[in-house]
Structure formats: structure tokens, C-alpha cells
MDAnalysis code that builds the backbone (N, CA, C; Angstrom):
import MDAnalysis as mda
import numpy as np

u = mda.Universe.empty(678, n_residues=226, atom_resindex=np.repeat(np.arange(226), 3), trajectory=True)
u.add_TopologyAttr("name", ["N", "CA", "C"] * 226)
u.add_TopologyAttr("resid", np.arange(1, 227))
u.add_TopologyAttr("resname", ["MET", "ALA", "THR", "SER", "TYR", "MET", "ASP", "TYR", "THR", "LYS", "PRO", "ASP", "VAL", "GLN", "TYR", "PHE", "PHE", "ASP", "VAL", "ASN", "LYS", "ASN", "ARG", "LEU", "LYS", "THR", "ARG", "ASN", "ALA", "GLU", "ASN", "PHE", "ILE", "ASN", "ARG", "LEU", "GLY", "ARG", "GLU", "ASN", "LEU", "ASN", "THR", "LEU", "GLY", "ASP", "VAL", "SER", "LEU", "LEU", "ASP", "ILE", "TYR", "LEU", "SER", "ARG", "GLY", "ARG", "VAL", "VAL", "GLU", "PRO", "HIS", "TYR", "HIS", "GLN", "ASN", "ALA", "ALA", "GLU", "LEU", "VAL", "TYR", "CYS", "ILE", "SER", "GLY", "SER", "ALA", "MET", "VAL", "SER", "LEU", "ILE", "ASN", "PRO", "PHE", "ASN", "ASN", "ILE", "ILE", "THR", "ASN", "VAL", "THR", "ILE", "THR", "PRO", "GLY", "GLN", "VAL", "ALA", "ASN", "ILE", "PRO", "GLN", "GLY", "TRP", "TRP", "HIS", "TRP", "GLU", "VAL", "ALA", "LEU", "GLU", "ASP", "LYS", "THR", "HIS", "LEU", "LEU", "ALA", "ILE", "PHE", "ASP", "ALA", "PRO", "TYR", "PRO", "GLU", "TYR", "ILE", "PHE", "GLY", "SER", "ASP", "ILE", "LEU", "THR", "LYS", "THR", "PRO", "ILE", "GLU", "VAL", "LEU", "SER", "HIS", "THR", "TYR", "CYS", "LEU", "ASP", "PRO", "GLU", "LEU", "LEU", "LYS", "LYS", "VAL", "LEU", "LYS", "PRO", "LEU", "ASN", "ASN", "GLU", "THR", "ILE", "VAL", "ILE", "GLY", "PRO", "THR", "ASP", "GLU", "CYS", "VAL", "MET", "GLN", "ALA", "GLN", "GLN", "GLN", "GLN", "GLN", "GLN", "HIS", "GLN", "GLN", "HIS", "HIS", "ALA", "ASN", "ALA", "SER", "PHE", "CYS", "ASN", "GLY", "SER", "SER", "HIS", "PRO", "ASN", "ALA", "ALA", "PRO", "GLN", "TYR", "HIS", "TYR", "HIS", "PRO", "GLN", "SER", "HIS", "CYS", "HIS", "ASN", "GLY", "TYR", "PRO", "ASN", "ARG"])
u.atoms.positions = np.array([
    [0.848, -1.191, 0.000],
    [0.000, 0.000, 0.000],
    [0.886, 1.245, 0.000],
    [0.608, 2.186, -0.883],
    [1.402, 3.403, -0.973],
    [1.149, 4.300, 0.231],
    [2.117, 5.143, 0.531],
    [1.966, 6.083, 1.644],
    [1.097, 7.244, 1.199],
    [0.035, 7.539, 1.961],
    [-0.935, 8.548, 1.554],
    [-0.378, 9.961, 1.686],
    [0.667, 10.136, 2.529],
    [1.187, 11.479, 2.778],
    [2.321, 11.851, 1.817],
    [2.752, 10.938, 0.973],
    [3.934, 11.167, 0.138],
    [3.622, 12.108, -1.022],
    [4.475, 13.108, -1.154],
    [4.404, 13.994, -2.312],
    [5.373, 13.439, -3.353],
    [4.835, 12.779, -4.364],
    [5.669, 12.076, -5.341],
    [6.315, 13.021, -6.361],
    [6.087, 14.337, -6.198],
    [6.740, 15.278, -7.106],
    [8.067, 15.795, -6.543],
    [8.353, 15.491, -5.283],
    [9.577, 15.978, -4.655],
    [10.802, 15.209, -5.158],
    [11.971, 15.845, -5.157],
    [13.171, 15.188, -5.684],
    [13.725, 14.090, -4.771],
    [13.301, 14.033, -3.502],
    [13.854, 13.031, -2.586],
    [13.024, 11.748, -2.529],
    [12.065, 11.587, -3.462],
    [11.263, 10.366, -3.490],
    [12.164, 9.182, -3.848],
    [12.040, 8.102, -3.069],
    [12.907, 6.929, -3.242],
    [12.117, 5.746, -3.786],
    [12.718, 5.061, -4.778],
    [12.090, 3.879, -5.356],
    [12.995, 2.653, -5.261],
    [14.191, 2.821, -4.735],
    [15.152, 1.710, -4.699],
    [15.942, 1.753, -3.405],
    [16.241, 0.564, -2.870],
    [17.143, 0.451, -1.725],
    [17.792, -0.921, -1.741],
    [19.075, -0.983, -1.383],
    [19.809, -2.243, -1.298],
    [19.741, -2.742, 0.145],
    [18.928, -3.778, 0.377],
    [18.729, -4.298, 1.730],
    [20.028, -4.842, 2.316],
    [20.944, -5.276, 1.470],
    [22.231, -5.798, 1.944],
    [23.041, -4.747, 2.708],
    [22.688, -3.474, 2.548],
    [23.463, -2.403, 3.172],
    [22.863, -1.931, 4.496],
    [21.821, -2.629, 4.967],
    [21.211, -2.228, 6.237],
    [21.138, -3.445, 7.159],
    [22.199, -3.676, 7.907],
    [22.309, -4.851, 8.767],
    [21.640, -4.601, 10.112],
    [20.756, -5.506, 10.513],
    [20.131, -5.430, 11.832],
    [20.985, -6.152, 12.870],
    [21.478, -7.353, 12.514],
    [22.254, -8.150, 13.458],
    [23.199, -9.058, 12.701],
    [24.447, -9.161, 13.192],
    [25.420, -10.091, 12.641],
    [25.904, -11.006, 13.753],
    [25.706, -12.316, 13.575],
    [26.294, -13.280, 14.499],
    [27.641, -13.738, 13.956],
    [27.677, -14.066, 12.666],
    [28.916, -14.389, 11.964],
    [28.612, -14.325, 10.470],
    [29.554, -14.794, 9.657],
    [29.408, -14.649, 8.201],
    [28.235, -15.446, 7.641],
    [27.794, -16.481, 8.343],
    [26.689, -17.310, 7.860],
    [25.365, -16.992, 8.540],
    [25.406, -16.181, 9.585],
    [24.189, -15.918, 10.366],
    [24.032, -14.421, 10.604],
    [23.101, -13.824, 9.880],
    [22.895, -12.387, 9.989],
    [21.500, -12.023, 9.474],
    [21.078, -10.800, 9.796],
    [19.757, -10.318, 9.394],
    [19.887, -8.910, 8.823],
    [19.347, -8.701, 7.631],
    [19.238, -7.371, 7.041],
    [17.802, -6.873, 7.206],
    [17.649, -5.557, 7.145],
    [16.342, -4.969, 7.440],
    [15.964, -3.888, 6.427],
    [14.675, -3.811, 6.121],
    [14.140, -2.739, 5.275],
    [12.920, -2.138, 5.952],
    [12.929, -0.812, 6.082],
    [11.783, -0.097, 6.644],
    [11.573, 1.213, 5.906],
    [10.591, 1.968, 6.346],
    [10.258, 3.217, 5.666],
    [11.376, 4.247, 5.757],
    [12.205, 4.145, 6.810],
    [13.324, 5.078, 6.915],
    [14.384, 4.810, 5.841],
    [14.343, 3.622, 5.234],
    [15.269, 3.290, 4.146],
    [14.672, 3.592, 2.772],
    [13.371, 3.444, 2.666],
    [12.680, 3.608, 1.385],
    [11.375, 4.344, 1.663],
    [11.372, 5.657, 1.411],
    [10.273, 6.486, 1.905],
    [8.952, 6.308, 1.166],
    [8.935, 5.546, 0.057],
    [7.676, 5.280, -0.628],
    [6.987, 4.019, -0.123],
    [7.607, 3.336, 0.851],
    [6.959, 2.166, 1.447],
    [5.690, 2.583, 2.177],
    [4.699, 1.718, 2.124],
    [3.504, 1.938, 2.919],
    [3.646, 1.235, 4.256],
    [2.585, 0.594, 4.710],
    [2.607, -0.095, 5.993],
    [3.161, -1.503, 5.814],
    [4.425, -1.560, 5.441],
    [5.093, -2.841, 5.218],
    [6.582, -2.681, 5.499],
    [7.212, -3.738, 5.953],
    [8.660, -3.756, 6.175],
    [9.096, -5.212, 6.124],
    [10.388, -5.460, 6.119],
    [10.843, -6.848, 6.042],
    [12.200, -7.042, 6.703],
    [12.451, -8.304, 7.083],
    [13.754, -8.753, 7.547],
    [14.235, -9.838, 6.603],
    [15.486, -9.734, 6.178],
    [16.118, -10.700, 5.292],
    [17.057, -11.530, 6.157],
    [16.713, -12.803, 6.395],
    [17.345, -13.604, 7.439],
    [18.156, -14.748, 6.827],
    [19.412, -14.863, 7.252],
    [20.298, -15.947, 6.808],
    [20.758, -16.728, 8.033],
    [20.561, -18.068, 8.004],
    [20.885, -18.899, 9.158],
    [21.549, -20.206, 8.726],
    [22.456, -20.690, 9.559],
    [22.995, -22.035, 9.377],
    [22.246, -22.991, 10.299],
    [22.418, -24.283, 10.070],
    [21.624, -25.287, 10.771],
    [21.762, -25.178, 12.289],
    [20.641, -25.198, 12.968],
    [20.640, -25.129, 14.419],
    [20.601, -23.725, 14.985],
    [20.808, -22.707, 14.160],
    [20.745, -21.327, 14.653],
    [19.285, -20.886, 14.766],
    [19.048, -19.994, 15.718],
    [17.687, -19.625, 16.090],
    [17.514, -18.107, 16.071],
    [16.431, -17.632, 15.463],
    [15.985, -16.267, 15.737],
    [15.271, -16.362, 17.076],
    [15.874, -15.784, 18.104],
    [15.456, -16.064, 19.475],
    [13.979, -15.751, 19.733],
    [13.388, -16.399, 20.742],
    [11.993, -16.124, 21.084],
    [11.745, -14.633, 21.294],
    [10.663, -14.149, 20.695],
    [10.353, -12.722, 20.752],
    [8.918, -12.511, 20.302],
    [8.460, -11.261, 20.373],
    [7.177, -10.930, 19.768],
    [7.217, -9.499, 19.236],
    [6.295, -9.224, 18.313],
    [6.159, -7.899, 17.706],
    [4.822, -7.325, 18.179],
    [4.880, -6.338, 19.035],
    [3.658, -5.816, 19.634],
    [2.816, -4.992, 18.668],
    [3.392, -4.610, 17.525],
    [2.649, -3.748, 16.599],
    [2.458, -4.345, 15.216],
    [2.822, -5.620, 15.012],
    [2.756, -6.151, 13.649],
    [2.591, -7.662, 13.626],
    [1.880, -8.152, 12.618],
    [1.867, -9.571, 12.292],
    [3.078, -9.853, 11.409],
    [3.467, -11.124, 11.324],
    [4.672, -11.491, 10.562],
    [4.378, -12.686, 9.666],
    [4.752, -12.573, 8.406],
    [4.646, -13.669, 7.453],
    [6.065, -14.096, 7.089],
    [6.415, -15.351, 7.384],
    [7.768, -15.850, 7.142],
    [7.751, -16.706, 5.886],
    [8.519, -16.286, 4.884],
    [8.609, -16.993, 3.601],
    [9.982, -17.636, 3.485],
    [10.018, -18.921, 3.147],
    [11.289, -19.642, 2.999],
    [11.775, -19.545, 1.561],
    [12.969, -18.986, 1.393],
    [13.578, -18.855, 0.068],
    [14.449, -20.066, -0.236],
    [15.250, -20.491, 0.744],
    [16.099, -21.675, 0.565],
    [16.313, -22.336, 1.915],
    [16.741, -23.609, 1.878],
    [16.917, -24.351, 3.113],
    [15.574, -24.748, 3.700],
    [15.506, -24.819, 5.009],
    [14.247, -25.122, 5.691],
    [14.338, -24.631, 7.123],
    [13.176, -24.389, 7.720],
    [13.156, -23.848, 9.076],
    [11.909, -24.323, 9.804],
    [12.033, -24.389, 11.122],
    [10.892, -24.650, 11.987],
    [10.471, -23.326, 12.612],
    [9.250, -22.909, 12.320],
    [8.683, -21.700, 12.907],
    [7.751, -22.133, 14.034],
    [8.041, -21.675, 15.246],
    [7.264, -22.087, 16.416],
    [6.557, -20.878, 17.012],
    [5.308, -21.056, 17.415],
    [4.544, -19.970, 17.993],
    [3.635, -20.497, 19.103],
    [3.375, -19.628, 20.075],
    [2.489, -19.981, 21.183],
    [1.189, -19.207, 21.025],
    [0.087, -19.945, 20.949],
    [-1.238, -19.332, 20.859],
    [-1.609, -18.773, 22.235],
    [-1.745, -17.450, 22.383],
    [-2.023, -16.878, 23.699],
    [-3.427, -17.162, 24.220],
    [-4.310, -17.701, 23.358],
    [-5.679, -17.968, 23.786],
    [-5.826, -19.345, 24.431],
    [-4.904, -20.272, 24.095],
    [-4.986, -21.613, 24.703],
    [-3.630, -22.138, 25.169],
    [-2.554, -21.310, 24.988],
    [-1.197, -21.674, 25.412],
    [-0.669, -22.937, 24.738],
    [-1.150, -23.245, 23.547],
    [-0.664, -24.395, 22.784],
    [0.463, -23.951, 21.854],
    [1.549, -24.734, 21.836],
    [2.673, -24.471, 20.936],
    [2.417, -25.158, 19.602],
    [2.613, -24.438, 18.521],
    [2.534, -25.003, 17.173],
    [3.883, -24.853, 16.497],
    [4.404, -25.938, 15.939],
    [5.641, -25.928, 15.159],
    [5.298, -26.136, 13.689],
    [5.722, -25.220, 12.841],
    [5.441, -25.298, 11.411],
    [6.765, -25.382, 10.653],
    [6.963, -26.451, 9.904],
    [8.166, -26.599, 9.081],
    [7.907, -25.980, 7.709],
    [8.802, -25.088, 7.280],
    [8.653, -24.483, 5.959],
    [9.903, -24.759, 5.122],
    [9.679, -25.007, 3.845],
    [10.722, -25.218, 2.846],
    [10.492, -24.221, 1.720],
    [11.394, -24.133, 0.728],
    [11.261, -23.096, -0.300],
    [9.862, -23.010, -0.917],
    [9.330, -21.786, -0.913],
    [8.007, -21.529, -1.462],
    [6.887, -21.622, -0.447],
    [7.198, -22.017, 0.783],
    [6.178, -22.148, 1.816],
    [6.277, -21.011, 2.821],
    [5.160, -20.731, 3.497],
    [5.111, -19.626, 4.448],
    [4.531, -20.080, 5.786],
    [4.850, -19.330, 6.819],
    [4.227, -19.490, 8.136],
    [3.781, -18.111, 8.587],
    [2.585, -18.032, 9.150],
    [2.041, -16.746, 9.570],
    [1.986, -16.659, 11.087],
    [2.456, -15.530, 11.635],
    [2.460, -15.297, 13.074],
    [1.603, -14.063, 13.350],
    [0.471, -14.227, 14.039],
    [-0.379, -13.068, 14.344],
    [0.331, -12.053, 15.231],
    [-0.140, -10.842, 15.189],
    [0.450, -9.742, 15.961],
    [0.489, -10.062, 17.452],
    [1.659, -9.846, 18.052],
    [1.800, -9.989, 19.489],
    [2.034, -11.406, 19.982],
    [2.107, -12.405, 19.089],
    [2.294, -13.787, 19.522],
    [3.781, -14.083, 19.733],
    [4.090, -14.787, 20.809],
    [5.452, -15.215, 21.130],
    [5.884, -16.299, 20.137],
    [7.065, -16.141, 19.513],
    [7.475, -17.082, 18.464],
    [8.986, -17.084, 18.294],
    [9.470, -18.051, 17.521],
    [10.897, -18.150, 17.201],
    [11.052, -19.006, 15.942],
    [12.216, -18.890, 15.287],
    [12.509, -19.648, 14.073],
    [13.843, -20.371, 14.227],
    [13.880, -21.643, 13.825],
    [15.094, -22.449, 13.901],
    [15.431, -22.979, 12.512],
    [16.666, -22.768, 12.059],
    [17.100, -23.304, 10.767],
    [17.347, -24.798, 10.886],
    [16.797, -25.570, 9.978],
    [16.982, -27.015, 9.964],
    [18.060, -27.446, 8.983],
    [18.561, -26.511, 8.189],
    [19.622, -26.798, 7.219],
    [20.590, -25.618, 7.184],
    [21.810, -25.891, 6.728],
    [22.736, -24.797, 6.449],
    [22.203, -23.984, 5.270],
    [22.622, -22.729, 5.213],
    [22.251, -21.811, 4.138],
    [20.740, -21.642, 4.024],
    [20.076, -21.595, 5.176],
    [18.648, -21.296, 5.182],
    [18.448, -19.785, 5.024],
    [17.561, -19.418, 4.128],
    [17.290, -18.009, 3.823],
    [15.791, -17.773, 3.976],
    [15.438, -16.887, 4.894],
    [14.036, -16.571, 5.169],
    [13.771, -15.093, 4.930],
    [12.545, -14.802, 4.527],
    [12.103, -13.417, 4.389],
    [10.910, -13.217, 5.309],
    [11.066, -12.328, 6.293],
    [9.986, -12.035, 7.231],
    [9.358, -10.707, 6.838],
    [8.058, -10.726, 6.546],
    [7.337, -9.552, 6.055],
    [6.335, -9.094, 7.118],
    [6.326, -7.795, 7.415],
    [5.490, -7.240, 8.482],
    [4.491, -6.239, 7.915],
    [3.329, -6.156, 8.552],
    [2.310, -5.192, 8.125],
    [2.419, -3.908, 8.947],
    [3.641, -3.431, 9.096],
    [3.914, -2.165, 9.793],
    [5.202, -1.590, 9.212],
    [5.305, -0.273, 9.113],
    [6.515, 0.324, 8.527],
    [7.726, 0.240, 9.452],
    [7.493, 0.082, 10.747],
    [8.562, -0.020, 11.733],
    [8.190, -1.110, 12.734],
    [8.494, -2.367, 12.460],
    [8.126, -3.425, 13.405],
    [8.882, -3.264, 14.719],
    [8.157, -3.416, 15.811],
    [8.769, -3.335, 17.133],
    [9.070, -4.746, 17.623],
    [10.103, -4.872, 18.478],
    [10.537, -6.180, 18.948],
    [10.685, -6.171, 20.461],
    [10.312, -7.263, 21.090],
    [10.691, -7.537, 22.466],
    [11.267, -8.948, 22.474],
    [12.573, -9.058, 22.781],
    [13.279, -10.326, 22.714],
    [13.369, -10.995, 24.085],
    [13.391, -12.329, 24.057],
    [13.474, -13.093, 25.285],
    [14.713, -12.781, 26.101],
    [15.842, -12.548, 25.433],
    [17.078, -12.244, 26.160],
    [16.953, -10.937, 26.927],
    [16.229, -9.965, 26.374],
    [16.026, -8.701, 27.087],
    [15.096, -8.890, 28.283],
    [14.063, -9.723, 28.121],
    [13.173, -9.991, 29.253],
    [13.953, -10.637, 30.392],
    [14.833, -11.588, 30.051],
    [15.599, -12.299, 31.076],
    [16.630, -11.407, 31.762],
    [17.285, -10.547, 30.987],
    [18.385, -9.767, 31.557],
    [17.953, -8.414, 32.107],
    [16.858, -7.873, 31.614],
    [16.416, -6.563, 32.084],
    [15.475, -6.656, 33.281],
    [14.831, -7.816, 33.465],
    [14.012, -7.998, 34.658],
    [14.944, -8.220, 35.848],
    [14.806, -7.450, 36.915],
    [15.723, -7.600, 38.052],
    [15.734, -9.021, 38.611],
    [16.913, -9.492, 38.960],
    [17.074, -10.836, 39.519],
    [16.150, -11.050, 40.712],
    [16.059, -10.030, 41.574],
    [15.250, -10.198, 42.773],
    [13.765, -10.375, 42.454],
    [13.312, -9.777, 41.337],
    [11.916, -9.949, 40.937],
    [11.682, -11.380, 40.443],
    [12.581, -11.888, 39.600],
    [12.469, -13.263, 39.121],
    [12.551, -14.251, 40.282],
    [13.500, -14.003, 41.174],
    [13.695, -14.894, 42.309],
    [12.467, -14.950, 43.202],
    [11.932, -13.782, 43.540],
    [10.782, -13.723, 44.442],
    [9.524, -14.287, 43.781],
    [9.300, -13.928, 42.525],
    [8.073, -14.327, 41.839],
    [8.002, -15.836, 41.632],
    [9.140, -16.434, 41.209],
    [9.131, -17.852, 40.848],
    [9.816, -18.746, 41.874],
    [10.165, -18.171, 43.037],
    [10.793, -18.933, 44.123],
    [12.074, -19.619, 43.621],
    [12.962, -18.821, 43.028],
    [14.214, -19.322, 42.471],
    [15.395, -18.767, 43.261],
    [16.459, -19.535, 43.312],
    [17.671, -19.127, 44.015],
    [18.307, -17.954, 43.263],
    [18.444, -16.775, 43.868],
    [18.989, -15.614, 43.146],
    [20.432, -15.813, 42.702],
    [21.240, -16.520, 43.488],
    [22.631, -16.737, 43.102],
    [22.729, -17.673, 41.904],
    [21.886, -18.695, 41.887],
    [21.868, -19.591, 40.732],
    [21.366, -18.860, 39.493],
    [20.377, -17.981, 39.682],
    [19.878, -17.189, 38.558],
    [20.981, -16.327, 37.958],
    [21.748, -15.669, 38.809],
    [22.851, -14.838, 38.335],
    [23.844, -15.667, 37.530],
    [24.143, -16.857, 38.021],
    [25.095, -17.737, 37.342],
    [24.557, -18.201, 35.995],
    [23.280, -18.582, 35.987],
    [22.663, -19.086, 34.758],
    [22.576, -17.999, 33.685],
    [22.237, -16.759, 34.100],
    [22.020, -15.678, 33.130],
    [23.300, -14.930, 32.760],
    [24.381, -15.182, 33.474],
    [25.624, -14.465, 33.222],
    [26.123, -14.595, 31.781],
    [26.041, -15.785, 31.139],
    [26.516, -15.894, 29.749],
    [25.812, -14.963, 28.772],
    [24.587, -14.515, 29.105],
    [23.882, -13.586, 28.212],
    [24.562, -12.219, 28.193],
    [25.240, -11.883, 29.294],
    [26.043, -10.662, 29.356],
    [25.255, -9.416, 28.967],
    [23.968, -9.401, 29.338],
    [23.089, -8.261, 29.016],
    [23.031, -7.951, 27.522],
    [23.288, -8.945, 26.686],
    [23.255, -8.766, 25.232],
    [21.893, -9.170, 24.691],
    [21.377, -8.393, 23.752],
    [20.204, -8.826, 23.002],
    [20.691, -9.836, 21.973],
    [20.351, -11.105, 22.165],
    [20.948, -12.192, 21.387],
    [20.518, -12.138, 19.920],
    [19.227, -12.024, 19.667],
    [18.610, -12.007, 18.332],
    [18.847, -13.329, 17.602],
    [20.123, -13.651, 17.278],
    [20.451, -14.933, 16.649],
    [21.234, -15.771, 17.658],
    [20.685, -16.886, 18.044],
    [21.361, -17.758, 18.985],
    [21.543, -19.148, 18.384],
    [22.263, -20.022, 19.022],
    [23.112, -19.695, 20.165],
    [24.315, -18.867, 19.729],
    [25.013, -18.296, 20.689],
    [26.207, -17.531, 20.359],
    [27.288, -18.472, 19.833],
    [28.281, -17.933, 19.152],
    [29.379, -18.754, 18.645],
    [30.125, -19.425, 19.794],
    [30.250, -18.717, 20.922],
    [30.937, -19.291, 22.080],
    [30.187, -20.511, 22.600],
    [28.857, -20.432, 22.615],
    [28.041, -21.546, 23.078],
    [28.180, -22.750, 22.152],
    [28.164, -22.510, 20.833],
    [28.314, -23.589, 19.861],
    [29.681, -24.251, 20.008],
    [30.719, -23.440, 20.206],
    [32.070, -23.981, 20.360],
    [32.170, -24.848, 21.609],
    [31.573, -24.395, 22.700],
    [31.590, -25.181, 23.932],
    [30.853, -26.501, 23.746],
    [29.710, -26.456, 23.052],
    [28.940, -27.676, 22.810],
    [29.732, -28.657, 21.952],
    [30.451, -28.144, 20.951],
    [31.255, -29.001, 20.103],
    [32.406, -29.631, 20.884],
    [33.035, -28.846, 21.744],
    [34.124, -29.368, 22.561],
    [33.626, -30.445, 23.513],
    [32.477, -30.229, 24.122],
    [31.911, -31.226, 25.027],
    [31.547, -32.500, 24.287],
    [31.029, -32.341, 23.048],
    [30.676, -33.514, 22.260],
    [31.924, -34.290, 21.858],
    [32.989, -33.584, 21.496],
    [34.238, -34.249, 21.138],
    [34.816, -35.009, 22.325],
    [34.760, -34.385, 23.508],
    [35.253, -35.055, 24.706],
    [34.433, -36.299, 25.012],
    [33.118, -36.193, 24.851],
    [32.226, -37.323, 25.085],
    [32.529, -38.456, 24.106],
    [32.721, -38.107, 22.828],
    [33.023, -39.115, 21.813],
    [34.380, -39.760, 22.068],
    [35.355, -38.933, 22.479],
    [36.682, -39.469, 22.749],
    [36.646, -40.433, 23.931],
    [35.847, -40.099, 24.934],
    [35.704, -40.961, 26.107],
    [35.155, -42.322, 25.705],
    [34.122, -42.327, 24.845],
    [33.539, -43.594, 24.401],
    [34.486, -44.348, 23.469],
    [35.245, -43.588, 22.657],
    [36.205, -44.240, 21.765],
    [37.287, -44.945, 22.573],
    [37.771, -44.274, 23.613],
    [38.796, -44.877, 24.465],
    [38.254, -46.106, 25.185],
    [36.993, -46.011, 25.637],
    [36.386, -47.139, 26.326],
    [36.223, -48.317, 25.380],
    [35.832, -48.031, 24.133],
    [35.665, -49.102, 23.150],
    [37.002, -49.742, 22.812],
    [38.051, -48.900, 22.716],
    [39.378, -49.411, 22.384],
    [39.880, -50.339, 23.488],
    [39.609, -49.959, 24.752],
    [40.037, -50.786, 25.879],
    [39.291, -52.109, 25.907],
    [38.093, -52.121, 25.336],
    [37.300, -53.342, 25.296],
    [37.567, -54.165, 24.044],
    [38.547, -53.717, 23.237],
    [38.927, -54.477, 22.059],
    [38.140, -54.145, 20.819],
    [37.441, -53.011, 20.804],
    [36.680, -52.596, 19.623],
    [36.992, -51.150, 19.321],
    [36.607, -50.690, 18.159],
    [36.868, -49.313, 17.754],
    [35.558, -48.575, 17.590],
    [35.617, -47.245, 17.769],
    [34.417, -46.411, 17.626],
    [34.826, -45.114, 16.941],
    [34.527, -44.948, 15.639],
    [34.950, -43.744, 14.923],
    [34.248, -42.503, 15.443],
    [34.969, -41.407, 15.490],
    [34.385, -40.133, 15.928],
    [33.650, -39.465, 14.781],
    [32.484, -38.960, 15.070],
    [31.725, -38.188, 14.081],
    [31.974, -36.712, 14.310],
    [31.805, -35.927, 13.258],
    [32.001, -34.483, 13.388],
    [30.963, -33.916, 14.339],
    [31.373, -33.073, 15.290],
    [30.412, -32.494, 16.229],
    [29.454, -31.568, 15.512],
    [28.183, -31.654, 15.878],
    [27.166, -30.820, 15.254],
    [26.199, -30.333, 16.320],
    [25.582, -29.170, 16.030],
    [24.565, -28.643, 16.935],
    [23.213, -29.142, 16.469],
    [22.462, -29.746, 17.368],
    [21.173, -30.329, 17.003],
    [20.038, -29.611, 17.730],
    [18.926, -29.492, 17.033],
    [17.720, -28.920, 17.637],
    [16.624, -29.960, 17.547],
    [16.008, -30.259, 18.675],
    [14.949, -31.260, 18.714],
    [13.692, -30.633, 19.305],
    [12.825, -30.074, 18.470],
    [11.615, -29.431, 19.003],
    [10.691, -30.431, 19.652],
    [10.138, -30.047, 20.797],
    [9.160, -30.875, 21.495],
    [7.785, -30.261, 21.261],
    [7.023, -30.862, 20.415],
    [5.718, -30.287, 20.101],
    [4.793, -31.345, 19.545],
    [3.527, -31.010, 19.517],
    [2.501, -31.914, 19.010],
    [2.235, -31.679, 17.538],
    [2.931, -30.730, 16.906],
    [2.563, -30.341, 15.538],
    [3.737, -30.424, 14.573],
    [3.410, -30.663, 13.307],
    [4.370, -30.626, 12.206],
    [3.630, -30.103, 10.993],
    [4.202, -29.074, 10.364],
    [3.514, -28.412, 9.248],
    [2.119, -27.932, 9.638],
    [1.973, -27.586, 10.920],
    [0.715, -27.024, 11.363],
    [-0.345, -28.042, 11.724],
    [-0.062, -29.337, 11.542],
    [-1.044, -30.363, 11.831],
    [-0.565, -31.239, 12.979],
    [-1.473, -31.679, 13.865],
    [-1.056, -32.517, 14.995],
    [-0.432, -33.814, 14.523],
    [0.640, -34.230, 15.235],
    [1.233, -35.532, 14.964],
    [0.289, -36.653, 15.410],
    [0.335, -37.763, 14.690],
    [-0.508, -38.914, 15.053],
    [0.386, -40.123, 15.302],
])
């Protein structure tokens, strides 16, 4: 929809923008998000988008958009789009592959997980400036004493658990440091079993460490599992 206030006779009217030049978040060379909004292209109406690139196991962290619905279109790879229905608290997991979409109503808590390397998603919003509230900000900006008192949790353990977030808005998780630690732990675990097998007179080849995501849900492609 065109902007009703735009004077299309002015010399500053914009019809083109390179989304690659407006980075919202960079995790690394394979995991990043570009953004397009009305501040980049002034002829946009009530629409904006995020151009999302993810490797397998990477997550657009749990969040919600208080002012916009979101349509996620898969360009390449595949992804699991998960959302919580606030009317019945049921989690739905929708797997999308190239040419398929998942729709997230305005204000619903959701997240996206890449199921393959080189996954490319396009998130389209019905607002010129989509607003975000991320799970990492909720966890780190809510005072420890409030979380501890409300949920009867040990405040010292909470501090320890949340310390790796380092007050950072994660956006794309897990962090590279977390993935590296998981790979090191997996290698140590595999080496331990390999040594045990060798001592028992058998061999056990090591597999390359990988980050795995195993969604726990009743749904696949929007339909209940049977």
C-alpha cells in the first residue's frame, strides 16, 4: 500500500534500496539479518521486512512484535517456525521449505530455527517499523530479585545461569561461544567412548560435532502428529 502522505513530485522520493546495506544483526558470516523499513525507502507503505540468513541449528530467538503480524517466507533451506497461541497456550511448530510460508499473528510469542545450512528466510510485516521484544532482554532486564521472588528461584543460581547472556540482546542464537563449547563437550564425550571401546577391544569412529535442535511439540507443518 502506498503512503498517503507522500508527495511524489519531490526530488527526494525513493524507489530503490539495497537491503544488503542495512544490517540489523550479525552473528557471523553465515548468520545475519538485514532490514528494510520506511526510513530506508520512503515510498513504502505499511510494510517492512527482515532478510534472514541462518545455518543449521541457529535460532531467531523467542520474541514478539507488539505492533505487527509477521509472514515468514522460505527462500532456501528449511526452518521450523514455532509460535504460542495466547488464547490456549498451545505451541505449534510449522516446518517451511522453499516456497512455503508461516504466519504469526500480531503480538504472539514465536521463534525460528534453521533445519539446514544456508537457510534463507524473508519475514514480512504489516507495519513500517516493526517493534521487537526479545526473550534475552526480558531475562536480563528484569531484576534478579523480581524473578527470584516471583518464581521462588535461588537468586545466586539465577545470576550464574544468566551471566553468559552478558546483558546482550541475542537475536540470533546460540552464540558462537556456546556452539564452540557444545562441540568441545561432544568431542570429549566421543573421545571418552572411543577410548572405552578401544580398551574393550573394539573401535568407535568419531563423528564431526554438530549442533542439534529437537523441538518438542505436538505439531508438524501445522497439523497434529498422530
